[in-house]
N, C-alpha and C positions, 0 to 999 in steps of 0.2 A: 370336180372334186380335186383337192390337192393331195389327198391321202394316197391315191394310187400312183401318181408320179413320184411322190416321195419314197414309197416302198420300192418301186422299180429302180430308182436311182441307187438306193442303198444296196439292194440285192445285186444289181449289176456291178457295183464297185467291189463288193466282197468277192464275187465270183471272178471278176477280172484279175484281182490281186492274187487269188489262189491259182488261177491259170498261169499268170506270169511267173509265179514261183514254182510251177509244176508240182503242186501239192495235191494230194488225194482230194477229189477224184479226177483231177486233171493231169496227174503225173505220178511218178514213183515215190516222191517224198512223202513220208507219213505225216498225218495230222495228229496221230494219237500220242501226244506228249503228256507227261505228268498225269494230272488227274483225269484228263480226257480219255486216255487209254486205260488208265488203272481203275477208274470208277465209272465214268459216265457211259462209256460204251458197254461194259459188262452189265451195269444196272439197267440200261435200256434193253439189253438182250434178255434180261430176266423179266422185264415188263412185257416184252414180246411173248415170252413163255406164259406169263400170267394171262394175257389177253387171249391166247390160243389154247389155254387149258393144259399146258405142258410143264408147269412149274414144279409139280410134285408136292404141292402144298397150297395153303391159302394165303390171305393177305396179312395175317397176323404173325406167322412164324416162317422164317426162311430156313429150311432144313439143308440147303445147299452150302451155305457159308458158315464158317466157324463152328461146324458140327451142331448148328442150331442157334440162330440169332433172331432177334425181334425185327420184323420187316416194316411195320408201320412208320417208325422214325426215318428209315431210309426212303420209303415212298414219299413221305412229307418233305424230305430234304432234296431229293434228286428227281422225283418222277411225278409230282402233282401238277406240273405245268400242263395246261391243255395241249400244248404243242407236242408233248411227249407221246400222246396217243397216236400220232402219225406213224410211229414205227410199226404199227400193226399192219400197214398196207404194203410194207416191204418184205421181201424174203428174208429169213433169219440170217442167212449167210451174207446178206447185204446190210448188216446192222451198222457198219461204219458209214455207208451211204445214207442210211436213215437218220443217223445222228447228225451227219453233215447237213441234210435237208432241214432238220429242226434248227440247227445253228444258223443257217442262212435266213430262214424265214423269220426268226425272232428280230434281227435288226430291221427287216422290212416292216414288221408290225410296229416296232418302236418308232420308225420314221413316219408311218402313217398316223399313229396316235399323236405324235408331236405336231404334225401338220394340222390335225383336227383341233387340237387344243389351242394352237396359235390363232387360228381363225375364230375360235370361240372367245378368246381373250379380247381380240380386237379385229374388226374387219380390215382387210388389206389385200395386197396382191396375192392371188392364189399360187402363182409360180414361186413367188418369194417364200411363201409358207412351205411349199414342197421342197425347195432347195434347203431351207433351214432345217426342216424335219429330217432330210437325208443327212445333213451335216451332223445333227445330233446322233443319229444312229451309227455314223462312221467315226465317232470320236475315238481318240487313242485308247481309252479304257475299253471300248467295245471290241476293237479289231486286234488289240495287242494282248489284253489280259483276259477278258471275258470270252474270247473266241475258243479257248480251251477249258473254260468253266461254264458250260451252257446254262447252268441254273442261274448264274448271275445275270444273264441276259433278260431274265424275267423282270429283274429290277429296272433294266433299261426301258422295258415296256411299262412298268408300273408307275414310273415317275410322271410321264404325261397323262396317264389315265387318272392318277390321283389329283393332278392339277386340273383335269376336267371336272372331277368331283368338287374341287375348290370352287369352280365357277358355279356349279349347281348349288353349293352351300351358300354362296354369296347371294344368289338370286332366290333362295328359298324354294328351289324346285328339286325334283327327282329324290324325294325323301326316302323312297324305297330302293331305287336303283343305286344311289350313292353308296350305302353300306354294302350292297351286293358286289359292287366293283372293288371296294376296299377288301372284302373277304376274298375275292378272286385273286387279287394281287398278293395278299398275305399267304394264302394257301399255296400259290405257285412257288414262291420262295420267300420265307418270312424274313430272312437275313437282309437281302437287298430291299425288300418291301419296307422294312423298318427304316432304312436310310431314305428311301423314296418318300416315305410319310413325313420324315423330318424336313426334307427338302420342300415338299408340297406345303407344309405348315409355314415355312419361311416365305414361300411365294404368296400365300394368303395374307400374311402380315404386310408384305410390300403392296399387294393389291389394295388393301384397306388404307395403308398409309398414304398412297399417292392419290386417293380419292376415288378409286373405282368401286362403285357401290353395287347394289343388288338389283337395279332396274334393268329393263330391256327396252328402252325407249326408241330403239331404232336408230340410235346415233352411230357414228363411225366407230366408236369404242363401245363394245357390248357392256352394258351395265354402268354407264357413266352417270354421274349426277347424284352422288350420295348414296346412302344406304336405304333409301326409300322408306324412311321412318322406322326401320327395324332396329337400327343401332348396331354398333360394333360388337357390343357384348352378346347380342343375339346371334350374330354371325359366328363368333368364336364358339358360342355354346353349341350351335348346330354342328360346327366342324368337329368338336370333341365328341359329341354324341354319335356322329356318323362314323368316326374312327372306332369308337368303342363297340358299336353294334357290328361293324364289319369284322373287327378282330374276334368278337364273340361268335360270329357265324363261322369263322375259320377255326374255332377252338378244337373241334374234333381232329383236326390235323396238327394244330400248334401244340396242344398239351402233350401228346405222345412224343413229339419232336423235342420239346423242352426237357421232359423227363429222360428221354434217351440220351440227351447231351449230359445230363447230370450223372448218369450211370456209365458214361464212356470213360475210357482211359484218358488221363489228362493230357498226354502228348507234350507238345513243346510250348513253353511259355517264355516270352521275351518282353523286354521293355521297348517302348516306342522311341525311335531315334529319328528326329526330323531330317529330311533331306536337305542337302545344300541348295541354297537359292539359285545358284548357277545351274544345277541339275534340274531344278524345277522349271526354270526358264527354257532349258534345252528341250524338255519334254513337250513344250508347246509346239515345237517344230515337227514336221513330218519325218518319217524314217529314222526314228530313234528307238532305243530299246533299253530297258533297265527294270529289274525286278522290284527294287526297293525305292522307287521314285514314282510320283503320280504321273500317269499317262494323260497329259493335258492337251494333246493334239486335237485340233478342231480345224475343219476346212477353212482355207484362207478367206473365202467370201464371208463366212459367218463371223470369223474373228474381226475382219475389217469393219463390218457393219456394227458389231458390238463395240469395238474400240472407237468408232466414230460417234457413238451415242452422246458422250459428254459434250461434244462440240456441235451437236445438231440443234441449233437454236429454234427450229420449228417444233420441237418437242418441249412440253412443259418442263420447267426446271425440277418440280417435285418428282416427276417420273424419271428424269435422267438421274437425279440424285439417288432415288430409291433403288433402281435396278443396279446402278454402279456400286452402291454401298453393299447390296446383297452379294454381288459377285466377288467383291473384295473380301467381304466377311467370310464367305465359304472357302476362299483360298487360304486365308489366315487360319481358319479353324482346322484345316487339314494339317497344319504345321505345329499346332499347340497341343500338347499331350492331353490336357483335360477335355478339350473339345474333340480331339481324336478319339478318346475313349467313349464319348457320348455317341459319336457317329458309329462306332463299332460295338455297340451293345456292352460297353464298359469292359471290354477285354481286347487287348492287342491281338490281332489274328496271327496264326502261325505262318502264313505266307505274306502276300503283298499287304502292306499296311495302309494302302490308299484305295480302299475298295468303294469309297463313296464318291469317287471322281466323276462318275456319270451324272451326279446331281449338279456339279459345277458346270458340266457341259450343257445340261438343260437350262440352267439359269443364264448362261452366256447367250444361248440361242434365243431365249425369251427377251433378253435385253436387246439383241440385234433386231428382233421382230418389232419391239416397241418403237425403235427409231424409224423403221420403214413404214409401219402402219400408222403411226401417229403423225409423223412429219414428212412422209414421202421418202423417195430415194434421195440420199444425201448429196449435196453438191460438193464443189471443190474444197471449200473450207473444212467442213467436217471430215471429208475423206483425207485431207492432208493431216489433220489432227489424228485420225485413226491410224494412218500409215506411220506417223511419228511414234505412236504408242507401240505398234508392232516392231518398229525399228529398235526401240529401246529394249524390248523383250529379246530380240535377236542379239543385240549387243550384250545383254546380260548373260546370254548363253555361251558367250565366247570363252569363258573360263571353265567350261565343262568338257569332260572327255567324251561325252555322249554324242556330241554333234559332229557332223562331217560336212565336207564341201557339198555333197549331194543334198543334205538337209537344208543348208542355206540356199542353194540354188533353187530347189523346188519351192521353198517357202517364199523367197523373194519373187520368183516368176509368177507363182500363183497369186501373190498379193497385187502385182501389177495388172495381171489379167482381171482380178476382181475389181480394181479401180476402173478399168476400161468397161467392164460389164455394167457396173452401177451407173456410170455416166451415160452409157448408151440407153439403159432403161429410163433414166431421168429425161434424156432427150426424146425418147419415144413417147413419153407422156405429154410433155410440153407444159409450159407455165400457164395456169388458169387461175384467175382471181376468184376467191370464194366470196360468197354473199356477205358483204359487210365485214370480212375478216381482215382485209388489208394484207394478207399473206398469200404466198403461192400455194395453191391446193395441189400438192404433188402426190397425194395418196392415190394409187392407180387402180385399185380393184374394190368394187363394192360387193354386195352379197351375191350378185350374178356375175359381173365382171367382164362380160363379152369375151369369153375364152380365158386362157391362162394368163394373159398378159395384162388384163385389168384396164381396158379403155373405159370402163364404166365410171371411173372417177371423174371423167370430164362431164358426165351427165349430172353427177352429184355436186359439182362445184358450186352450183347456185342454190343449194339447199336440199339436194337429194331427189328432185323431180326432173322430169323432162321439161325443158323450156319450150314455150310456144314457138312456132315457126317464126324465125326472124328476130327473136328476142334473146338477149343474153349471149353468153359465149358460144352456145351451139348455133343460134341463129346467125351470129356474126360470122362463124365459119362458113355456113351455108351461103350467106349473101356475098361473100368475098370472092370475086373472080369467077371465071368460067367453071363449069362442072368438071372439066378435065383437070384443072388445077387442084380442085378440092379432092378429087379422087387420088391424084398423085401424092398430095400431102398425106392423106390417110394411109396410103400404101407405104410410103417412106417411113412413117412412124411405126407401122407394124413390123417392117424389116428391122428397124432399130431395136424395138422391143424384143423381137425374136433373137437377134444376134446377142444383145445384152444378156438375155435370159440363159442362152446356151453357154456364154462365157462364164456367167456366175455359177451355173451348175458344174462346169468343168473345174472350177477352183475347189469344189467339194469332192467330186468323184475321182479326179485324177490323183490328188494327194492321198485320198482315202484308199484307193487301190494300191498305190505305191507303198503306203505304210503297212497295209495288209500283207503284201508280198515280202516286204522286209522282215516283218515279224515271223512270217512262215519260214523264212530261211534261218532266222536267228534262234527260234525256239528249240529245234532239235539239237543244235550245237550247244545249248546252255542247260537244257533240261533232259531228264530221262525220257525215253521215247520207246514206243512199242509198235509192232507191225500191224498193219490192217489185216482183216480176215483174209486168209489165203489157204494154200494147200495144207500147211502144217495144222491149221485150225480144223480143217475138214477131217484130216486123219485122226486127230486126237478126239474130236467130238464123236466121230463114228465109233471109235474103239470104246469110249466111255459109255456111249448109249447102248452098245451091244453087250456090255458087261453089267448093266444096271440090274440090281437085285434088291432095291430098297423096298421095305425096311429090313429084309433079311440080312443084308450087308450093305455097307457103304462102298462106293466106287470113287476113289481119289483121283482127280485129274493130275495130281502129282507134280514132279519136278523134272527138268527145269520149268519154271513157270513162264507162261506167256505174258500174264499181267498179274496184278495183285489180287484179282478177283476171278481167277480161272473157273471156279465152280459155277459162277453165274454166267460166264462167257461160253464155256464148252460143255457144261453139264457135270453131273456127279454130285457127290456130297463130300466136301473137303474141309480141312482145317483153315485154309487161307481165307482171309477176309480183310478188306480195306474199306473203311468208312469213317465218317466223322462220329459215328456212334459205336465204334468198336468197344464192346463191353470191357470194363476194367477187370472183371472177374476172369474173363477168358484170356485176356492178355497176360495176366499174372499166372494163371494156371498153365498155359502153354509154355511160357518162359520157364517155369519151374520144371517142366518135363523135357526141356532142351530145345524148345522152339525158337525160331528167329523172327526178327521183324525189321522193317524200315519205317520211315516217317515217324520216328520217335514213339514207336509202339502202336501206331494206328493201323499199320499195314502188316498183318500177320502172315507168315509163310507156312507152306505145307511142311510137315515134319515127317521125313522118310525114315521110319524106324520100326522094326518088327514088334517091339513091346507096345508102343502107342497104337500101332495098327491093330494089334490084338485087343487092346483095351477099348478102342473106339469102333469096333466091329467093321474094320476096313477089310473087305474081301477081295478087292482088286485095286490095282494102282498103276498109273502110268509112270514108267521110269525109263529114262534115257532112250526115248523113241519107240517103246513097245509097252504093251500091257502085260503085267505080271499078276498072278493070282496068289492069294494068301489063304492057306487052310487053317493056320493057327490063329483063329479069331474067336471072339466071344459074341454072343447075341447082344442086342441093343440094351437089354435090361439084365443085370446080374444081381445076385443076392450075396451080401457080405456079412460076416459076423459082427454083431454090435459089440463094441469095446467099452471099457470103463472110462476112457479119456478121449478127447478130441484129437484127431490126427492133424499134423501140420507138416508142410513141406520144409525141407532143409536146404543146404547150400549146394549139394551135388545133384545134378539132373539125373544121373544114373540111379542114385539111391531114391530119388523122388519117384521115378518110374516103378521101382520095386515096391515102394510104399503103396502106390495106387494098385499095383498088381497083387500085392499081398504075399510075394515070394521073392527070394533072392535068385537072380538070374545073371548078374554081372560079376565079373572079377575086375578089381581095380589094382593092377600091379604097380608096386612102388617104382620099379625100374622102367615102366612103360612098355614092357614086352609081354604080349599075350601068349597063352598056350596055343600050340598048333591045333588047327581045326576050329578055333573060336572066331567069331566075327568081330572085327575091330571098328570102334567108333571114336571119333574125335569130337571133343566139346570144349570150345574156347570162345565164349560169347563176345569178347572184346578184341579178338585177333582178326587182322586183315592180311590175307596172303594165301598160301597153299599148304596143305598137309598131305603127306603120302606115306604109305606103308612100304618100307624097304625100297625096292626099285619099281614099285607099282605106279599107277597113274596118279598124278597130283590132283587134288580136289580143292576147289576154291572155297574159302571162307571169307565172308564180308562182314566184319564186325566194326566197331567204332561207336561204343556207347556214349551218349544215350540215343543218338540218331539211328544207328543200325546195331542189330544184335545178330551174331552168326548162329545159325542153327546147328544142332548136333548132326554130324555127317558120317555116313558109312564109308570106310576105307577099304573094305574087302575082307577076305578070310585070311587068317594067319596060316600060311603054307610053309614058310621057312622058319625054322627055330632061330630065335635071337633077332629077327627083323624088328626094327624100331620105327616109330613114327617120326618123320622129319618135318619140321616146321620152317617155313620160309616166308617172312613177312614182318609185320610190325604189330605191336599190341601184346597184351598180357596173355600168357598161357598158364592157367591155374593148375594147382596140384590136383591130381585125379582127373586130368583132361583126357585120358585114354581109358575106354571101357571095353571089356572082353565079354561078349555075349555068348552064353552057352545055349544053343538052340534046344538041346534036350531038356534042360531045366525049364525053358520057356514053354515047351510042349506040355510038360507035366503040370505046370501052373495053370495053363489054359484049360487042360482037361479037368482039373479039380474045380475050377470056377464054373465051367460049363455044366458039370454034373448037378449043381444046385441052382443054375440060372433059370430064367423064364423059358418055358417050353413053347410059348407062342407070343409074339409081339405084333400088335397092330397099331399103325399110325394113321390117323385121319385128320389131316390138316394140322390143327394146333392141339390135338388130343392124342395121348398114348395110353394104350391098354395092354397090360401084360398078364398072361396066365402063368401062374407059378407052379413049380414042381410040388408034389405032395410033401407036406412036412416042412416047407420052407420057413425059416426063421431068421431074423436079423434085420438088415437094412437093404431095401431094394435100391439099386443105383442105376439111373438112366445115363447112358453115355452121351451126355449133352451138358454144356456149361450151365451152372445155376445162375442164370440171369434173372433180373427182377421180372416178375409176372407169372412164375410157375406156381401152381397149386396142385397138391396131391391129396386125394381123399377128402376134399373140401377144405383143406387147411393150406397155409403157405408151405411150400416144399422145404425140406431140409437140405443140408449140404454135406457132401462127402468129398473132401479134397477138391473143391471147386465144381463138382458135378451135382446134378439133381438127385436127391435122395428122399426116401420115405420109409419110415419104420413099418415092418410087416407085422400086423397083429397076429396073435396065435390062431392057427387054424385058417388063416386067410388063403384063398386060392387064386386071388388076382389083386392087382393094384392098378390104379389109373391116375394119370396126371394130365392137367390141361394148362394151356398158356393163354393168358389174357394180357394184352399190351398195357403197361402202366399208363394211366391217364386217359384210357379210352372212355371209361364211364364219365369221368369228370369233364372231359372235352365234349362228350355228347350232351351232358346236362347244360354246360355253358352255351352250347350251340342252340339248344332248345329255348333257353331263356332269351338268347339274342333274337331268335325268330319271333318270340312273343313280343319283345321290345320293338322289333321292326314293325310288327302289325300295329301296335299302339302308336308308334311314331308316324306311320303312314297315314293314320286318321287325324292325329293331333296336330301334325306339322304340315298338313297338306296346304297348298296355296289357297288363299281366299278367292271366292268367285267375284264377278263384277260387282262393284259397289252401287252402281246406278247409272243413269244416262251420262254419256260422255266421260265416264270414269270419275264422276263427282260423288264423294261420300254422302250417303244418306244420313240425315240427322238422326240422333238417337230417339227412339220411340216412334219413328215414322215407319209404317209398314210398307212393304212392296206394293205397288198399285195393283188393284184387283183386275181381273181379266184373264185372258188366255195366256198371257206371258208372265204373270205373277204367281207367287205361291198361293195367294188368296184365291186366285182363279181356279186352282186345282183343289180347293178345299171341299168342294161339294156343298150341298145344302146345309150341312152342319156348321159351316163357317170355320172349321178347324183346319189350320194350315197343314199342308202335306209335309211329310218328313223331308229333312234336308237331302237325304240320299236320293229320294224320288225326284226332287227338284234338280239335283245335279245330273241324274240320268237323262231327264227330259232335255236339259240344256245341251248335253252332248249330242243327243239325237238331232236336235234342231240345228246345231252347228254343222253336223255332217250333211244335213239336207241343204243348208245354205251353200256349202262348198260344191255340192253336186249341181245346184242350180247355176252357180257361177261358171262351172265347167261346161254347161250347155250353151253359153253365150256365143254369138257368132264370131267374136274376135278371139281366136284361139292363140294367137301370138301377139306380142307387143309391137311388132313391126308392121302389122297389116293395117291397111287404111281403115278397115272396119273398127279396129281398136281405137284409132285416134278420133274417129267420129263419135264413138260411144263415150270416150273420155270427155270430149267437148260437151256432149249432151249432159253427162253427169255433172260436170262442173257448172254448166249453165243452170241446170235444175237446182243444184245446191245453192247457187247464188240467189 
């Protein structure tokens, strides 16, 4: 099999590159950059908790992040890949290693899948398929961009899998398995699966256009020879039906994800700007890095074979033109805004704008494979043409600042080695005349292939069978010269094939490892990065776990934050939350109360403030290296008086906190000087710099709207009369930026609310039940954001200043609220319909059985012959034909029996003398 060598080559290259860069786990340099450290590691840590029953909730509601957020959209976005389950076998404190293992295994799986689909498209040299599969998995997009966005790597796997489904669709086979594979790809990561589906659709169109049909006649190209009477329209119809059924099967995951995106804070929007063509050419070379250009790097061996395809005259012109046109079209579509929007679900992404680049890598690899499998290893002329194309690309990159001498040197050296490797492989096969073709049969591996190097092509050159002794090319070799000469020639060719194969693999593995190492060094210097799990994580996690009192009180993992998702990483129940599905209602509520953010409002920070801690039932908080306790806190459910008008937040975060609390606790001095004994807080959302009270310790604020918003920050207690807040930095400092908190007033306000609050609160996964104090009247408020999906007392929940609320009926002693993920029922219904459709399609579109003797269609109205082998023979005395299902089952049983009888024949191997004698007898009898 070519899949295993392809996977091993890809995994070895990635690990070698990480080791060369001394990146975790091979060195001290962190891998946890940007979203990898901020999102993927914490979310996988939470998955570990879910799998081990330590998450403190169910799969619908995440009580740890954002004081209560919907979990299913995050699961569907980050954690529904089958590889994610592997984190369960690692210790929790080794979560970084678990994520690394997942990240390494995914390119290996992608390489294996690509090798399988290449051999499925057309029979050819297995080692060539393995090398090209590894080249696909080591493309620049995978090792530079997707390496720190592991969910994108599911798209890298999805593209070859969906192309395998394309082959099944063309052949009219696997009518049930095809939609299941589509569903698996879409559920793993719908975003890149969408792009992979578009790419697979384009591959299907090319396969139809170049004349690759639906048969399996045992030719060198699987499915050659037309559409076997089914027609192009039928093939396209099956393809559309397969995708629709697959997406329907994945609907229980996709619908909640879609609705979660609709309810998310909009974040950053930008217009697409096409990259300069010089930069595009530069990214084809190894060891280049840029965030806003397509990572087009591919191993030199694969690039050379693809570039040689237009000049490879042994390949049919339609195939050369079709694959070259597809590759060029995908490149151009990445640079044109309308098609760019189509690739990216009609919205320019917030980060890298070339996330579909892996599809181009797959198309180029398939083009390279077409040349090798259809026309054999190319000779000097096509190789010179391909080298000229690569030289033109390198020359076009000269005007870019992204390339370096090392990039040119590695690219040129790998291209020369690739030329040598291909020529050695060609020489190792040797020129053999095909039967009546008049061309050199240079295709070197058949379905068995005599090992990885494909000497089986020599046997197939005369029509796919072994030639009789002394006849044809094989007999000519045996009859020429002494036996030692023959053995020496065979050994020499094996050496040539081995050397050429190793050189070709080296042109993929070495540049891939070098590009991996280069990206490992560049990312921490260009992107935000976070430490791997270490002693600081152990200390904080232990302290938070020891203070846990949920649902009696929340335990905030606090500030300074280790990542944007500390509650998921180290435990507790905090305000911080970073996701593609950060609810808009929580972003706006926390901002109104003085909270901060990064990533344009998608990454919310913990708010260290006594008033908000009291409001959200925070009983313990990590602050500056130690755990502090808070006695001035409210229970999770409080009861507020119902007013005649709806309350709305204003411009001042201090006044907004008081509005939610229901009492005045802040003083806002016009001269910025607080009374002695009051706690001083600074609030300047757009300010970047430091603030300090008198001669106290400076505190950093990181503003810069809209990308960053500085959180309200404590500066300490006013101990010296007349001490002012000093601001050093840039950005606006609004009026009323200094607040003076009176702790005594806060204590009184908390005591008043606690007197009428719930006396007992129970949380069971996605359900909250509160027992109220006698005589409670007004509005019960749950200290959780009012995200879509909350229902109280059988009705959609109300809202009180962004929090969940329900009116308390007169005389009520308890209230209950439950959360159901929006879209869960609709997705389940769509999935059930898809299952029903899949069952119907499995029977309606199943391949037809044998038509008659020797595959000749039986004329209409002519019944199958009576007897033990026909349907009439099973009819019994009544003469009624047996049902088709019974006939099919009997046929399967007989086929299995025939295979078992063949397995008991004396010639167990095709090289034994008994086999050749049996073949001669069979041929003689048949004659």
